[in-house]
N, C-alpha and C positions, 0 to 999 in steps of 0.2 A: 187576879193580875189585870191591870189596865191595858188595853191596846195601845201600842205606840202611835203617836201622831204620824201621819203620812209625810208631813214636811220634815220631821226628824229623820225618818228612814231615808228619804231622798237626799237630805244633807249628808248623812252618813255615807251613802253610796258615792256621792260626788266628791266627798273629802277623800275617801279611799281611793277613787280613781285618780284624783290629783296626786296623791302620794305615789301610786304605782307609775303614773305617767312621768312624774318628775324623776324618779329613780331610773326608769327606762331611758329617758332623755339624757340623764347624766352619764349612764353607762354607755349609751350609743356614741356619745361625743366626748368620752374621757380623754384627757391629754395623754400623749404617749411620749413626748419629748421634753427635754429641759429647756429653760430659757437661754436664749442666746444674747441677752442684753442685761444691762444693770451692772452692779458693782463688779461681778466676776467676769464681765466681758472686757474689763480694763486690761490692757495687754500684759503688764508685769504680773498681774494676779491670775492670768488665764492658765497657768500650769496646773497639772493634776494635783499638786500638793495643796493648792488653795481652792479648788473647785469642789463644792460639796456634793454636787451630783443629785441632789434631792429637790432642787427648786423647780417646781412645775407651775407653769402659767395656765390658768383656767381659760378655756375658750368661752366665747359668749353663749353658745347653746348650752354648754354644761353648767354655766352660772345660772342661766334661765331654768335648767332642770332642777337645780338646787332650790331656787326660789319657789318653784311650783311644788316641790316636794314639802318644803317647810310650810307653805300656805295650807296644804292638805293636812299636815300634822297639827297645825294650829286649829284648823276646823275640827279634827277629830277630838282635840283637847277640849274645845269649847263644848262639843256635843257630850262628851264624857262628864264634864263638869256640870252641865245642865242635868243630865240623868242622875248624877249622884247628889246633886243639891235640891232636887225637887222635894217638896214637903208632901208627905203622905197624910191622908185624913186620919185623925185620932180615932182609935177604936177598930181599925181594920187591919 
């Protein structure tokens, strides 16, 4: 078994930390209230019969957390694809 390149190990650790940091940032800044603007803020439609109650607006820190987590997942996918796609010498 060949030793793993140091750069690949470091990239794996950084990508994993990006995923964990993005998830932590999203959870720490998760929205807790519904939107108070938009179509359902129009007065005739503001009654309980027309308000869905599930429209949640993402805050900027939670959107950044999602972006960081996705960047980490892409990095882990690239590393996994590289490891799976490496050619091994014939006869070993």
